Structures are given as C-alpha cells and as structure tokens.
N, C-alpha and C positions, 0 to 999 in steps of 0.2 A: 518528590519523585526521584530526583538525583541528589543524594546527600553530599557527595563530594566526588571530585575527579582526581585521579592520581596517574600521572603520565609524564611524557617528555615535553618540555617547553619548546615549542616550535617558533613562535613569534611573540614579541613583547612590545607592543606599540602603546602609546599613551591611551589609557582607558580600555585597552582590549588585548586579550591574550589568545593564542591558539595553542591548545594542549593536545598532543597526540596520545590517545588512549587506545592501545592495541590496534593501531592503524587507522583510527577514526579521529579526525581533527575537530575539536570543539572550540567554538568561539565563546569566550567568556569575558564579560564586561567587568572591569575592576577599577578600584579607586587609584589615584596617583600614588598613594602611599604603598599600596600593594605592589603596583608595577615596579616601584623603585626598590622594594625589598627583595625581589626575586633574584635567583642566581642567573648566570648567563644562559644563553640559548643552548639547548642540548642536554641540560640537566633535568633530573626528575623532580617534579614538584607535586604538591598536594594542595588543592584548594577546596574549601567548603562552598557549597553552591545553593543558590535560590533560583528556581525556575519561574519566570514571570510569563504568564499566558494571557495574551490580549488578542483582540480581534485582528490586529494587523500582524500578528506573529508571536513567536516565543523567543525569550531571551534568557541567557544564563548569567547570573551575577556571582562573582567569586570573592572569597575572603580567606585570609590566611589562618584565622582562628575562629573557634566557635563563639568567642565573645563578640567578635565583629559581626558574625552572622546573627547572633541574638539581638544585638543593638539594631542592626538593619531591620529585623523583623518587628522590633518595637516601633521604630521610626515609620515604617510603611503602614503601621496600624493607625497612625495619626491622620485624620482627614486632611487632604491637601498635600500629603507627602507621598510621592511615588517612588519607585525603585531608584530612578536617577537622582532625585532629591536626597534620598537617604544615603546614596553612595557619595554624593557631593559633600554631605556632612562628614562622612567618614574620611574624606580626603583632607579636611582642614585640621584634624586632630585625632589622637588616639582615643580609643573607647573610654578610658577613665577620664580624659579631659572633656569629652563630649558629655559624659555623665555629670561632671562638675559644672559645666555650663548650664545644664538643664536644672540641676538641683539648686544652684544659686541664682537661677532666673536671669542668666546672662544673655539677653536678647541680642545685643550687639555682636557678640562673638558667634552665635549661631547664624546670624544674618550674613556673615561673611561667606558662607557657602553659596555657590552659584545656584540660582533658582529658589533659594530660601529667603523670602522677604520677611519683614518685621512681623506681619500678622501670622505668618506660618510659624515663625520662631516662637511667638507667644503661645500659639496653639500647642506646639510641641511641649513647652514648659508646663502648661496647664494640664495636659493629658498625662505626662510622664513623671513630673516632679515627685509627687508623693510615692509613686511606685518605685522609683529608683532610690529614694531616700530610705525606704524600708528594707532594702536589700541587706541580707545578713553579712556579718563580718567574714571576710575571706580567709584570714589567717592571723598569725601573731608573729612578733619579733621579740628578741631578748638579747641579753649580753651586750649592751651598748653603753658607752660612758655617759655619765650624767652631765647635763649642761643647763644652765638657767635660761629661761625664756628671754631674759634681758640681753643675752649675747647673740640671740638669733636675729637675722635680718627680717625685715617686714615681709619679704618674699617667702622666706622659710615659714614664718608664722601663718601667712596666707595659705601656703601649701598644707600645713597641718590642719587648718580649718576646712580646707577642701576635702581632705581625707576623712575628716570627721563627718562632713556632710554626705560623704559616700557610704557611711555606715561603719567606718573603722573606729576603734577605741582611740581616744585622743592621746593617751600615753604611748600606745603602740605606734601611732602615727608619728609622734615626735621622735621616738626611738628610730624609726625607719629614716626619717629626715636626717638625723644626726649621723647616720652611717655614710652619708654622701660626702665624697671628697670635694674640696674647693666649693663648699656650699655657698659661701659669700659671693661667688662669681656668677651664680645662676639666678634666673628669674623664676617666678612661681610655677609656670608650666613645666619648665625643665626639672625643677625640684620634684614636682608632682609625678612626672613620668619615672624618674629615677627611684624615688622612694617606693613606688609600687613594686619594684623588683624585690624588695625586702619583705613585702606584705604577704608572705605565704609560709 
C-alpha cells in the first residue's frame, strides 16, 4: 500500500523514526543499522516501507534500500519469523552477510539476532538456502592485478567462497577481493562487505 516515504526526518530514536511527509508525521520502525546510517534531524530522507496490519494495529517498517526490503519480505515468509524478528536479523548484518549466513547454514550467527532462536534460524536456512543460492550473478569486475591464492589470508579465501555461495563467479569474486586495500588487516565479514562494492 505504501511503497516508500520521502520527507523530512523529524525524530530518530533507536528503532523508530518520525518522518514529516507534507505535514503528516509517520512513525516508522527501523533497524539499528538504518537508524545509524541516516543524516541529522531536519534533512530529507527516503525509506522503503512495509505496512504490517494486525488485529492490534498497523505498523510501518522502513528500509534504506530495496535489497533490505526484499530480504525482509523473504524472512517474514518463513514460519515463526514476524516483522520484528526479520528486522532484528537485518540489525546484526548487511543483506549480503545475512544471505551468506543462510546459504552456508550458519545457525550460530543468525541466532545472535534478538528473538531468533536456534530452531527459527534452522527453519530460515531450510526455507531460504536453496532460493538464495540460485540467485543470478549481479555483475562483473575486471582490470585487477593477478595474485596467487597462496598469498591470500584465510579470511580473504573465506570471503571468496562466501561470494561464490551467493552466486558470483569465483574469478570475479577473487578480483573484487584483490581490489581491497589493507586486505590482510580485515576479517571475513569486512572483506565480504567491501568486495561487494566492486561487484557491479
């Protein structure tokens, strides 16, 4: 019903925003990562939204990107995962990392989200693993120096495997990883996040 809201940020509290859209203030529930990524009060923002309708009322959930909204919709499609649980998952990591946790069956990492227990995490993996693993390649990279796998850290190699699990070509994944500065100082999740910036 409400695809997105574009207006002035009036309030930004943990887990909740108030956006002024042409004189109407909308309460929007957001993850911690969204809240921390927004500009200061008084600036114009745009958030993609999901309207949850329940017997006890309606709630708007907000996201900075369509990818976040798409992942949210996938998660709430899993039995036992409600809007709050899905948003809690999006608070612990970026969308590509959440996909990585699911595709690799990382129950422990998914279970770190509030309200998401081990059984729910396992259900998410069972329901979404195959679907996410079959997603098409998003893009390509080129023109990067060659480097042997032997010189890459274990974290870098793990990040390449994670990208491959998400549907990227392994050579292109390696090329993206090699573009990252100070690669040896980063852990797998940090490398994964940065390498995705080159995967388009």
